[in-house]
LUMROLO-915795 format. One line per field, with one value per residue: residue number from 1; residue in one letter; x, y, z of N, C-alpha, C, O, CB in turn. Coordinates in nm, 4 decimals. Glycine has a CB too. Example, Ala and Ser with C-alpha at 12.3 -4.5 7.8 and 13.67 -1.06 7.14 Angstrom:
BEGIN
mikol: [1; 2] .
dopa: [A; S] .
n.xx: [1.3190; 1.2850] .
n.yy: [-0.5690; -0.2250] .
n.zz: [0.7800; 0.7080] .
ca.xx: [1.2300; 1.3670] .
ca.yy: [-0.4500; -0.1060] .
ca.zz: [0.7800; 0.7140] .
c.xx: [1.3200; 1.2900] .
c.yy: [-0.3300; 0.0030] .
c.zz: [0.7800; 0.7870] .
o.xx: [1.4236; 1.3409] .
o.yy: [-0.3319; 0.1138] .
o.zz: [0.8465; 0.8039] .
cb.xx: [1.1308; 1.4084] .
cb.yy: [-0.4473; -0.0598] .
cb.zz: [0.9046; 0.5725] .
//
This chain:
BEGIN
mikol: [1; 2; 3; 4; 5; 6; 7; 8; 9; 10; 11; 12; 13; 14; 15; 16; 17; 18; 19; 20; 21; 22; 23; 24; 25; 26; 27; 28; 29; 30; 31; 32; 33; 34; 35; 36; 37; 38; 39; 40; 41; 42; 43; 44; 45; 46; 47; 48; 49; 50; 51; 52; 53; 54; 55; 56; 57; 58; 59; 60; 61; 62; 63; 64; 65; 66; 67; 68; 69; 70; 71; 72; 73; 74; 75; 76; 77; 78; 79; 80; 81; 82; 83; 84; 85; 86; 87; 88; 89; 90; 91; 92; 93; 94; 95; 96; 97; 98; 99; 100; 101; 102; 103; 104; 105; 106; 107; 108; 109; 110; 111; 112; 113; 114; 115; 116; 117; 118; 119; 120; 121; 122; 123; 124; 125; 126; 127; 128; 129; 130; 131] .
dopa: [M; V; V; K; T; G; V; A; L; P; D; E; V; Y; K; R; L; Q; E; V; A; K; A; M; G; Y; G; S; I; S; K; A; I; R; D; A; V; D; I; F; I; A; F; N; S; W; W; N; Q; R; G; V; L; K; G; F; L; I; L; L; V; D; H; E; R; A; P; Y; V; A; K; L; L; S; E; H; D; I; V; D; Y; V; L; V; E; Y; I; R; R; I; R; M; E; M; M; L; A; A; V; E; G; E; A; A; E; I; K; T; L; Y; K; E; L; T; K; L; R; G; I; Y; M; M; Q; P; V; F; A; P; V; P; G] .
n.xx: [-2.1154; -2.1795; -2.0062; -2.0844; -2.0024; -1.9375; -1.8414; -1.6660; -1.7360; -1.6237; -1.8664; -1.8484; -1.7066; -1.8548; -2.0553; -1.9209; -1.8758; -2.1335; -2.1944; -2.0448; -2.0468; -2.3476; -2.2925; -2.1656; -2.3583; -2.4273; -2.6566; -2.6401; -2.4465; -2.3356; -2.2665; -2.0773; -1.8660; -1.7887; -1.6629; -1.4647; -1.3364; -1.2214; -1.0624; -0.8882; -0.7480; -0.6760; -0.4314; -0.3139; -0.1950; 0.0657; 0.2143; 0.1943; 0.3640; 0.6596; 1.0004; 1.1040; 1.0301; 0.8842; 0.8297; 0.7056; 0.6887; 0.5030; 0.5310; 0.3772; 0.5557; 0.6604; 0.7647; 1.0043; 1.0868; 1.2011; 1.4610; 1.5815; 1.4368; 1.4624; 1.7497; 1.7790; 1.6650; 1.7593; 2.0092; 1.9400; 1.9745; 1.7911; 1.6404; 1.6172; 1.5838; 1.5105; 1.2547; 1.1876; 0.9476; 0.8154; 0.5387; 0.3758; 0.1086; 0.0048; 0.2262; 0.4300; 0.6618; 0.6072; 0.7086; 0.8214; 0.9576; 1.2015; 1.1260; 1.3036; 1.3448; 1.4088; 1.1272; 1.1388; 1.3043; 1.1873; 0.9640; 1.0651; 1.1971; 0.9894; 0.8221; 1.0353; 0.9649; 0.7332; 0.8011; 0.8928; 0.8877; 0.6639; 0.6255; 0.3318; 0.1873; 0.1802; 0.1996; 0.2312; 0.2865; 0.3327; 0.4828; 0.4625; 0.7828; 0.7790; 0.8972] .
n.yy: [-1.1857; -0.8512; -0.5419; -0.2088; 0.0976; 0.4764; 0.6674; 0.9556; 1.1202; 1.3417; 1.5388; 1.5419; 1.3020; 1.1082; 1.1246; 1.0214; 0.7765; 0.6560; 0.6847; 0.5012; 0.2653; 0.2548; 0.1884; -0.0466; -0.2280; -0.2857; -0.3114; -0.1535; 0.1245; 0.0298; -0.2101; -0.2089; -0.0553; -0.2179; -0.4207; -0.2527; -0.2110; -0.4709; -0.5053; -0.2942; -0.4369; -0.6382; -0.5581; -0.3907; -0.5870; -0.6515; -0.4688; -0.5859; -0.7850; -0.9955; -1.0549; -1.2224; -1.0743; -1.1197; -1.0399; -0.7757; -0.4459; -0.2526; 0.0433; 0.3819; 0.5756; 0.9459; 1.0232; 1.1771; 1.1427; 0.8750; 0.7905; 0.8185; 0.7312; 0.4550; 0.4321; 0.4683; 0.2636; 0.0405; 0.0654; -0.0659; -0.3335; -0.4831; -0.4861; -0.7055; -0.7035; -0.4606; -0.3834; -0.1642; 0.0110; 0.1872; 0.3730; 0.4680; 0.5646; 0.6957; 0.8543; 0.7609; 0.6016; 0.2302; 0.0743; -0.2374; -0.3731; -0.6025; -0.7613; -0.8668; -0.8833; -0.8344; -0.7545; -0.5063; -0.3451; -0.3324; -0.2093; 0.0540; 0.1063; 0.1783; 0.3544; 0.5989; 0.5957; 0.6641; 0.9553; 1.0625; 1.2570; 1.2433; 1.0204; 0.8493; 0.6121; 0.3593; 0.0080; -0.2524; -0.5830; -0.8347; -1.1233; -1.3456; -1.5331; -1.8486; -2.0310] .
n.zz: [1.7641; 1.7645; 1.6800; 1.7687; 1.6326; 1.5741; 1.2695; 1.1810; 0.8701; 0.6625; 0.4798; 0.1675; 0.1486; 0.2574; 0.0418; -0.1610; -0.1101; -0.0735; -0.3413; -0.4900; -0.3795; -0.3813; -0.6850; -0.6708; -0.5958; -0.3219; -0.0591; 0.1600; 0.3469; 0.5933; 0.5317; 0.3723; 0.4252; 0.6315; 0.4958; 0.3699; 0.6022; 0.6759; 0.4190; 0.4897; 0.7131; 0.5857; 0.4031; 0.5800; 0.7727; 0.8171; 0.9457; 1.1977; 1.2175; 1.3302; 1.2680; 1.0122; 0.6754; 0.3530; 0.0306; -0.1469; -0.2630; -0.4674; -0.6756; -0.7555; -0.9639; -1.0310; -1.3359; -1.3334; -1.1166; -1.0629; -1.0900; -0.8904; -0.6770; -0.7056; -0.7359; -0.4045; -0.3519; -0.4301; -0.2545; -0.0381; 0.1920; 0.2016; -0.0158; -0.2556; -0.5882; -0.8321; -1.0175; -1.2970; -1.4732; -1.7503; -1.7660; -2.0663; -2.1429; -1.8736; -1.8268; -1.5927; -1.3819; -1.2889; -1.0329; -0.8928; -0.6132; -0.4948; -0.1615; 0.1575; 0.4530; 0.8075; 0.9851; 1.1219; 0.9730; 0.7217; 0.7452; 0.8559; 0.5979; 0.4331; 0.5998; 0.5320; 0.2613; 0.2086; 0.2606; 0.0421; -0.2311; -0.5101; -0.5328; -0.6026; -0.5394; -0.3148; -0.2417; -0.0184; -0.0137; 0.1639; 0.3447; 0.6332; 0.7057; 0.7382; 1.0081] .
ca.xx: [-2.1115; -2.1248; -1.9881; -2.1683; -1.9111; -1.9199; -1.7435; -1.7648; -1.6672; -1.6195; -1.9848; -1.7561; -1.6257; -1.9837; -2.1370; -1.8770; -1.9071; -2.2392; -2.2044; -1.9296; -2.1097; -2.4897; -2.2611; -2.0901; -2.4769; -2.4193; -2.7523; -2.6402; -2.3498; -2.2672; -2.1909; -1.9754; -1.7899; -1.7582; -1.5926; -1.3443; -1.2416; -1.2007; -0.9660; -0.7695; -0.7089; -0.5837; -0.3584; -0.1880; -0.1432; 0.1914; 0.2327; 0.2061; 0.4380; 0.7825; 1.0871; 1.1561; 0.9102; 0.9472; 0.7238; 0.6902; 0.6730; 0.4286; 0.5326; 0.3897; 0.6119; 0.6692; 0.9028; 1.1460; 1.1701; 1.2181; 1.5781; 1.6227; 1.3609; 1.5058; 1.8690; 1.7500; 1.5779; 1.8873; 2.0613; 1.9341; 1.9940; 1.6804; 1.5802; 1.6866; 1.5674; 1.3716; 1.2340; 1.1082; 0.8544; 0.7611; 0.3840; 0.3775; -0.0342; -0.0005; 0.3521; 0.5183; 0.6778; 0.5860; 0.8609; 0.8166; 1.0819; 1.1618; 1.2294; 1.3179; 1.4540; 1.3312; 0.9939; 1.1481; 1.3745; 1.1038; 0.8817; 1.1515; 1.2023; 0.8527; 0.8201; 1.1016; 0.9148; 0.6073; 0.8335; 0.9401; 0.7941; 0.6734; 0.5243; 0.1942; 0.1321; 0.2275; 0.1343; 0.2976; 0.2507; 0.4187; 0.3758; 0.5738; 0.8214; 0.7786; 1.0013] .
ca.yy: [-1.0745; -0.7446; -0.4124; -0.0901; 0.1967; 0.5653; 0.7066; 1.0673; 1.1219; 1.5145; 1.5243; 1.4899; 1.1256; 0.9933; 1.1231; 0.9438; 0.6396; 0.6368; 0.6817; 0.4078; 0.1473; 0.1983; 0.1280; -0.1845; -0.3257; -0.3055; -0.2599; -0.0752; 0.1778; -0.0386; -0.3576; -0.1463; 0.0084; -0.3507; -0.4666; -0.1559; -0.1965; -0.5796; -0.4835; -0.2255; -0.5116; -0.7434; -0.5156; -0.3616; -0.6650; -0.6477; -0.4600; -0.6302; -0.8807; -0.9420; -1.1627; -1.2207; -1.0983; -1.1260; -1.0118; -0.6713; -0.2926; -0.1720; 0.1872; 0.4450; 0.7069; 1.0023; 1.0108; 1.2536; 1.1139; 0.7349; 0.7202; 0.8614; 0.6292; 0.3243; 0.4189; 0.4485; 0.1260; -0.0417; 0.0817; -0.1001; -0.4708; -0.5817; -0.5025; -0.8047; -0.6889; -0.3370; -0.3815; -0.0225; 0.0188; 0.3297; 0.3156; 0.5668; 0.6088; 0.8002; 0.9055; 0.7285; 0.4548; 0.1532; -0.0237; -0.3585; -0.4337; -0.7861; -0.7514; -0.9561; -0.8634; -0.8027; -0.6618; -0.3643; -0.2679; -0.3267; -0.1007; 0.1692; 0.1463; 0.2132; 0.5108; 0.6439; 0.5982; 0.7955; 1.0930; 1.0915; 1.3468; 1.1890; 0.8490; 0.8768; 0.5064; 0.2471; -0.0889; -0.3689; -0.7015; -0.9014; -1.2173; -1.3858; -1.6407; -1.9694; -2.1326] .
ca.zz: [1.8388; 1.6656; 1.7897; 1.6815; 1.6378; 1.4721; 1.2190; 1.1571; 0.7851; 0.6098; 0.3341; 0.0300; 0.1281; 0.2501; -0.0642; -0.2733; -0.0381; -0.0898; -0.5024; -0.5087; -0.3048; -0.4973; -0.8119; -0.6617; -0.5224; -0.1839; -0.0039; 0.3045; 0.3847; 0.6706; 0.5008; 0.2502; 0.5222; 0.6959; 0.3543; 0.3316; 0.6998; 0.5840; 0.3369; 0.5150; 0.7860; 0.4990; 0.3926; 0.6772; 0.9025; 0.7997; 1.0352; 1.3510; 1.1993; 1.3574; 1.2659; 0.8763; 0.6104; 0.2406; -0.0369; -0.2607; -0.2872; -0.5664; -0.6133; -0.8994; -0.9207; -1.1178; -1.4051; -1.3262; -0.9603; -1.0573; -1.0848; -0.7517; -0.6261; -0.7708; -0.6398; -0.2969; -0.3395; -0.4825; -0.1650; 0.0993; 0.1928; 0.2166; -0.1421; -0.3746; -0.7372; -0.8502; -1.1842; -1.3714; -1.6211; -1.7838; -1.8321; -2.1714; -2.1198; -1.7619; -1.7973; -1.4895; -1.3576; -1.2052; -0.9905; -0.7872; -0.5303; -0.4109; 0.0013; 0.2567; 0.5995; 0.9581; 0.9560; 1.1414; 0.8620; 0.5910; 0.8443; 0.8351; 0.4721; 0.3832; 0.6337; 0.4448; 0.1198; 0.2624; 0.2489; -0.0596; -0.3040; -0.6470; -0.5284; -0.6317; -0.4885; -0.2548; -0.1899; -0.0058; -0.0487; 0.2314; 0.4128; 0.6965; 0.6391; 0.8243; 1.0820] .
c.xx: [-2.0776; -2.0983; -2.0678; -2.0767; -1.9543; -1.8311; -1.7331; -1.7013; -1.7044; -1.7528; -1.9157; -1.7548; -1.7279; -2.0475; -2.0401; -1.8532; -2.0279; -2.2870; -2.1269; -2.0209; -2.2472; -2.4320; -2.2302; -2.2385; -2.4476; -2.5739; -2.7695; -2.4817; -2.2859; -2.1921; -2.0540; -1.8163; -1.7385; -1.6295; -1.4450; -1.2572; -1.1695; -1.0343; -0.8577; -0.6810; -0.5853; -0.4794; -0.2568; -0.1422; -0.0265; 0.2788; 0.2914; 0.2818; 0.5925; 0.8410; 1.0804; 1.0252; 0.9608; 0.8222; 0.7701; 0.6300; 0.6272; 0.4045; 0.4797; 0.4337; 0.6783; 0.7872; 1.0122; 1.2203; 1.2506; 1.3513; 1.6365; 1.6000; 1.4382; 1.6491; 1.8476; 1.6714; 1.6994; 2.0223; 2.0274; 1.9513; 1.9260; 1.6088; 1.6643; 1.7036; 1.4667; 1.3598; 1.1382; 1.0740; 0.8138; 0.6290; 0.3786; 0.1938; -0.0564; 0.1323; 0.4267; 0.5538; 0.6373; 0.7090; 0.7938; 0.9805; 1.0725; 1.2441; 1.2043; 1.4102; 1.3525; 1.2175; 1.0366; 1.2188; 1.2963; 1.0364; 0.9684; 1.1707; 1.0773; 0.8155; 0.9232; 1.0592; 0.8372; 0.6431; 0.8849; 0.8350; 0.7840; 0.6364; 0.4093; 0.1214; 0.2205; 0.1896; 0.2117; 0.2317; 0.3519; 0.3440; 0.4866; 0.6366; 0.8026; 0.8944; 1.1483] .
c.yy: [-0.9596; -0.6076; -0.2841; 0.0323; 0.3512; 0.5636; 0.8283; 1.0903; 1.2952; 1.4337; 1.4611; 1.3521; 1.0340; 1.0071; 1.0010; 0.8148; 0.5850; 0.6077; 0.5339; 0.2668; 0.1330; 0.1340; 0.0053; -0.2328; -0.3353; -0.2212; -0.1719; -0.0304; 0.1141; -0.1718; -0.2963; -0.0812; -0.1136; -0.3473; -0.3665; -0.1846; -0.3419; -0.5786; -0.4330; -0.3020; -0.6072; -0.6960; -0.4669; -0.4312; -0.6847; -0.6144; -0.4759; -0.7519; -0.8599; -1.0470; -1.1212; -1.1775; -1.0876; -1.1057; -0.8773; -0.5246; -0.2618; -0.0354; 0.2732; 0.5448; 0.7961; 0.9783; 1.0614; 1.1692; 0.9462; 0.7049; 0.7321; 0.7507; 0.4713; 0.3208; 0.4107; 0.3135; 0.0066; -0.0318; 0.0292; -0.2570; -0.5526; -0.6072; -0.5949; -0.7630; -0.5571; -0.3399; -0.2247; -0.0472; 0.1344; 0.2901; 0.4677; 0.6439; 0.6785; 0.8620; 0.8906; 0.6116; 0.3206; 0.0557; -0.1131; -0.3926; -0.5289; -0.7287; -0.8382; -0.9358; -0.8460; -0.7050; -0.5056; -0.2533; -0.2426; -0.2292; 0.0572; 0.2209; 0.2361; 0.3438; 0.5831; 0.6670; 0.7064; 0.9370; 1.1445; 1.1967; 1.2819; 1.0448; 0.8607; 0.7419; 0.4249; 0.1252; -0.2090; -0.4548; -0.8089; -1.0206; -1.3036; -1.5176; -1.7194; -2.0512; -2.0221] .
c.zz: [1.7164; 1.7321; 1.7278; 1.7227; 1.5455; 1.4116; 1.1056; 1.0087; 0.6920; 0.4755; 0.2305; -0.0046; 0.1654; 0.1213; -0.1898; -0.2333; -0.1061; -0.2654; -0.5530; -0.4618; -0.3952; -0.6284; -0.7961; -0.6315; -0.3829; -0.1700; 0.1425; 0.3145; 0.4906; 0.6137; 0.3708; 0.3600; 0.5854; 0.5997; 0.3197; 0.4846; 0.7293; 0.5238; 0.3748; 0.6229; 0.7188; 0.4443; 0.4346; 0.7868; 0.8837; 0.9480; 1.1448; 1.3213; 1.3004; 1.2993; 1.0881; 0.7720; 0.4828; 0.1570; -0.1819; -0.2214; -0.4325; -0.5748; -0.7699; -0.8815; -1.0667; -1.2004; -1.3974; -1.1882; -0.9757; -1.0267; -0.9291; -0.6445; -0.6123; -0.7210; -0.4857; -0.2590; -0.2830; -0.3203; -0.0287; 0.0553; 0.1441; 0.0993; -0.2251; -0.4991; -0.7043; -1.0138; -1.1741; -1.4558; -1.6362; -1.8329; -1.9002; -2.1274; -2.0013; -1.7077; -1.6500; -1.4986; -1.2572; -1.1720; -0.9142; -0.7562; -0.4453; -0.2935; 0.0678; 0.3628; 0.7285; 0.9082; 1.0168; 1.0415; 0.7828; 0.6546; 0.7864; 0.6921; 0.4110; 0.4350; 0.5564; 0.3009; 0.0831; 0.2653; 0.1770; -0.1504; -0.4345; -0.6103; -0.5262; -0.5318; -0.4216; -0.1951; -0.1647; -0.0146; 0.0346; 0.3594; 0.5076; 0.6413; 0.7672; 0.9010; 1.0366] .
o.xx: [-1.9984; -2.1643; -2.1074; -2.0756; -2.0089; -1.7331; -1.7697; -1.5795; -1.8189; -1.7428; -1.9229; -1.7802; -1.7244; -2.0999; -2.0886; -1.8096; -2.0265; -2.3792; -2.1645; -2.0454; -2.2678; -2.4945; -2.2554; -2.2220; -2.4561; -2.6094; -2.8690; -2.3937; -2.1649; -2.0840; -1.9672; -1.6951; -1.6158; -1.5236; -1.3454; -1.1342; -1.0682; -0.9307; -0.7472; -0.5652; -0.4727; -0.3993; -0.1438; -0.0741; 0.0073; 0.3559; 0.3914; 0.2669; 0.6341; 0.7682; 1.0557; 0.9216; 1.0774; 0.7149; 0.8436; 0.5293; 0.7155; 0.3097; 0.5279; 0.3847; 0.7259; 0.8906; 1.1147; 1.3374; 1.3447; 1.3768; 1.7201; 1.6769; 1.4557; 1.6836; 1.9193; 1.6299; 1.7231; 2.1054; 2.0768; 1.9468; 1.9497; 1.5342; 1.7767; 1.8170; 1.3862; 1.4394; 1.0582; 1.1330; 0.7724; 0.6051; 0.3769; 0.1770; -0.1601; 0.1535; 0.4760; 0.5148; 0.6470; 0.7796; 0.6936; 1.0771; 0.9902; 1.3559; 1.0979; 1.5297; 1.2295; 1.2176; 0.9839; 1.2018; 1.3021; 1.0611; 0.9331; 1.1649; 1.0856; 0.7824; 0.8573; 1.1154; 0.8432; 0.5603; 0.9335; 0.7143; 0.8929; 0.6231; 0.3685; 0.0218; 0.3360; 0.1407; 0.2592; 0.1104; 0.4437; 0.2396; 0.5956; 0.5818; 0.8084; 0.9705; 1.2622] .
o.yy: [-0.9632; -0.5688; -0.2975; 0.0662; 0.3278; 0.4950; 0.8209; 1.0769; 1.3369; 1.3298; 1.3403; 1.2930; 0.9150; 0.9046; 0.9253; 0.7355; 0.4876; 0.5368; 0.4730; 0.1771; 0.0349; 0.0440; -0.0717; -0.3497; -0.4531; -0.1196; -0.1386; -0.1147; 0.1364; -0.2186; -0.3584; -0.0803; -0.1093; -0.2881; -0.4050; -0.1814; -0.3411; -0.6294; -0.4731; -0.2645; -0.6392; -0.7862; -0.4711; -0.3837; -0.7714; -0.6773; -0.4221; -0.8386; -0.7503; -1.1415; -1.0076; -1.2427; -1.0488; -1.1473; -0.8938; -0.5093; -0.2458; 0.0211; 0.2407; 0.6229; 0.7461; 0.9266; 1.0108; 1.1426; 0.9123; 0.6115; 0.6607; 0.6975; 0.4024; 0.2172; 0.3231; 0.2789; -0.0632; -0.1199; 0.0720; -0.3028; -0.6523; -0.7040; -0.5596; -0.7712; -0.5400; -0.3059; -0.1855; -0.1194; 0.1960; 0.2022; 0.5696; 0.7598; 0.7439; 0.9060; 0.9890; 0.5260; 0.3400; -0.0125; -0.0673; -0.4217; -0.5524; -0.6770; -0.8995; -0.9652; -0.8476; -0.6143; -0.4031; -0.1318; -0.1266; -0.1246; 0.1386; 0.3399; 0.3446; 0.4364; 0.6612; 0.7508; 0.7938; 1.0280; 1.2560; 1.2033; 1.2570; 0.9644; 0.8922; 0.7623; 0.4152; 0.1371; -0.2724; -0.4366; -0.8626; -1.0223; -1.3282; -1.5945; -1.6701; -2.1282; -2.0539] .
o.zz: [1.6222; 1.8285; 1.6120; 1.8410; 1.4376; 1.4407; 0.9884; 1.0210; 0.6748; 0.4104; 0.2077; -0.1096; 0.1344; 0.0779; -0.2740; -0.3168; -0.1814; -0.3057; -0.6531; -0.5424; -0.4666; -0.6845; -0.8888; -0.6665; -0.3480; -0.2298; 0.2069; 0.2972; 0.4933; 0.6496; 0.3096; 0.3389; 0.5935; 0.6208; 0.2583; 0.4870; 0.7992; 0.5668; 0.3381; 0.6413; 0.7569; 0.4196; 0.3859; 0.8777; 0.9642; 1.0206; 1.1924; 1.4074; 1.3379; 1.2687; 1.0476; 0.7847; 0.4745; 0.2007; -0.2793; -0.1523; -0.5167; -0.5203; -0.8784; -0.8000; -1.1686; -1.1580; -1.4433; -1.1615; -0.9040; -0.9507; -0.8739; -0.5644; -0.5118; -0.6641; -0.4372; -0.1484; -0.1843; -0.2986; 0.0756; -0.0589; 0.0759; 0.0840; -0.2607; -0.5463; -0.6127; -1.1013; -1.0892; -1.5363; -1.5379; -1.9156; -1.8312; -2.0895; -2.0130; -1.5947; -1.5949; -1.5780; -1.1360; -1.2462; -0.8592; -0.8268; -0.3567; -0.2927; 0.0591; 0.3623; 0.7236; 0.8250; 0.9736; 1.0313; 0.7422; 0.5946; 0.7011; 0.6610; 0.3535; 0.3609; 0.4878; 0.2304; -0.0034; 0.2706; 0.1957; -0.1273; -0.4863; -0.7027; -0.4144; -0.4624; -0.4633; -0.0828; -0.2590; -0.0250; -0.0274; 0.4247; 0.4559; 0.5623; 0.8799; 0.8425; 1.0707] .
cb.xx: [-1.9983; -2.2284; -1.8061; -2.3560; -1.7779; -1.9256; -1.7033; -1.7620; -1.6929; -1.3850; -2.0444; -1.6044; -1.4752; -2.1094; -2.1615; -1.7625; -1.9368; -2.2903; -2.1142; -1.7740; -2.1394; -2.6014; -2.1638; -1.9453; -2.4848; -2.2618; -2.8130; -2.6926; -2.3764; -2.3516; -2.3447; -2.0898; -1.8667; -1.8836; -1.7241; -1.4030; -1.3120; -1.3176; -0.9988; -0.8044; -0.8234; -0.6452; -0.3853; -0.1993; -0.2003; 0.2089; 0.1975; 0.0554; 0.4508; 0.8221; 1.0278; 1.2232; 0.7927; 1.0342; 0.6094; 0.5927; 0.8142; 0.3246; 0.7246; 0.2828; 0.7420; 0.6497; 0.9022; 1.1213; 1.0186; 1.1797; 1.6772; 1.5421; 1.2371; 1.4923; 1.9555; 1.6958; 1.4994; 1.9619; 2.0689; 1.7870; 2.0025; 1.5866; 1.5605; 1.6161; 1.4952; 1.4172; 1.1216; 1.1620; 0.7244; 0.8503; 0.2177; 0.4052; -0.1244; -0.0680; 0.3367; 0.4771; 0.7758; 0.4750; 1.0053; 0.7261; 1.1416; 1.2483; 1.2155; 1.3430; 1.5709; 1.4436; 0.8357; 1.2105; 1.4761; 1.0164; 0.9159; 1.2798; 1.2212; 0.7467; 0.8480; 1.1882; 0.8396; 0.5587; 0.8783; 0.9768; 0.8421; 0.8256; 0.5315; 0.1624; 0.0700; 0.2712; 0.0335; 0.3587; 0.2551; 0.5107; 0.2728; 0.5416; 0.9643; 0.7287; 1.0017] .
cb.yy: [-1.0911; -0.7217; -0.3637; -0.0625; 0.1217; 0.6633; 0.6014; 1.2126; 0.9733; 1.6120; 1.6804; 1.5174; 1.0803; 1.0145; 1.3080; 0.9954; 0.6545; 0.7452; 0.8355; 0.4526; 0.1810; 0.3485; 0.1857; -0.2155; -0.4851; -0.2372; -0.3543; -0.1885; 0.2882; -0.0619; -0.5072; 0.0324; 0.1094; -0.4933; -0.4391; 0.0413; -0.1343; -0.5599; -0.4254; -0.0837; -0.5702; -0.8055; -0.4938; -0.2530; -0.7926; -0.5461; -0.4652; -0.6593; -0.8863; -0.9058; -1.3363; -1.3784; -1.0095; -1.2531; -0.9609; -0.7348; -0.2153; -0.2104; 0.2401; 0.4650; 0.6687; 1.1028; 1.0268; 1.4536; 1.1074; 0.6702; 0.7784; 0.9897; 0.6276; 0.3190; 0.5350; 0.5530; 0.0749; 0.0684; 0.1785; -0.0469; -0.5097; -0.5420; -0.3708; -0.9221; -0.8425; -0.1339; -0.5596; 0.0957; -0.0662; 0.4217; 0.2601; 0.4691; 0.5005; 0.7380; 1.0379; 0.7473; 0.4590; 0.0981; 0.0533; -0.5105; -0.3505; -0.9889; -0.6349; -1.0624; -0.6927; -0.7152; -0.7336; -0.3572; -0.3207; -0.4584; -0.1467; 0.1371; 0.0270; 0.1103; 0.5410; 0.5797; 0.4879; 0.7803; 1.1333; 0.9638; 1.4999; 1.2086; 0.7469; 0.8728; 0.4426; 0.2790; -0.1120; -0.3871; -0.7074; -0.7812; -1.3271; -1.3964; -1.6379; -2.0520; -2.3408] .
cb.zz: [1.9666; 1.5464; 1.8117; 1.7330; 1.5834; 1.4930; 1.1846; 1.2783; 0.7172; 0.5202; 0.2577; 0.0444; 0.2446; 0.3686; -0.1154; -0.3365; 0.1260; -0.0166; -0.5765; -0.4002; -0.1240; -0.5646; -0.8809; -0.5324; -0.5795; -0.0992; -0.0077; 0.4534; 0.4046; 0.7685; 0.4089; 0.1408; 0.6164; 0.6844; 0.2122; 0.2964; 0.8256; 0.4588; 0.2553; 0.5595; 0.8317; 0.3900; 0.3685; 0.7321; 0.9394; 0.6871; 1.0314; 1.4430; 1.0391; 1.4978; 1.3441; 0.8411; 0.6429; 0.2191; 0.0937; -0.3700; -0.2605; -0.5703; -0.5383; -0.9818; -0.7956; -1.0825; -1.4971; -1.2940; -0.7953; -1.1763; -1.1981; -0.7101; -0.7204; -0.9428; -0.6611; -0.2700; -0.5211; -0.6721; -0.1751; 0.1923; 0.2832; 0.3134; -0.2093; -0.4016; -0.8356; -0.7830; -1.2666; -1.4077; -1.6358; -1.8986; -1.6939; -2.3614; -2.1185; -1.6451; -1.8270; -1.3725; -1.3510; -1.2429; -0.8899; -0.8607; -0.4570; -0.5015; 0.1087; 0.2060; 0.5901; 1.0937; 1.0509; 1.2589; 0.7962; 0.5275; 1.0625; 0.8875; 0.4018; 0.4232; 0.7895; 0.4529; 0.0898; 0.4226; 0.3126; -0.1149; -0.3155; -0.7249; -0.4055; -0.8221; -0.5763; -0.1945; -0.2635; 0.0840; -0.2059; 0.2894; 0.2857; 0.8331; 0.5615; 0.7500; 0.9945] .
//
């Protein structure tokens, strides 16, 4: 079964979508949008999880804000390890935080981090812990 839906996009976003889809060899915008939705679901399904999660937060942080962000991460009991690496070419810090804890605590930390200045990208990579 296929469900048809409409998506309203600003002109500029639609033009960029067309350009990228064409460059990637998509035959239709619908297929590109379906793939984008599949990726969105795959990357964000952890929000529906309950219980214990473990995985990583990958962050790209402004060089000057990195010490503050690293300190904040290390103050949380659910964060086991924070690796910070300066990337000279883009003058930013890449952080990898190993996280394990209740899903609710991890969601709270994630929301807290999204409010901070100087975090340019944050990608969670989580999996449910069996039994």
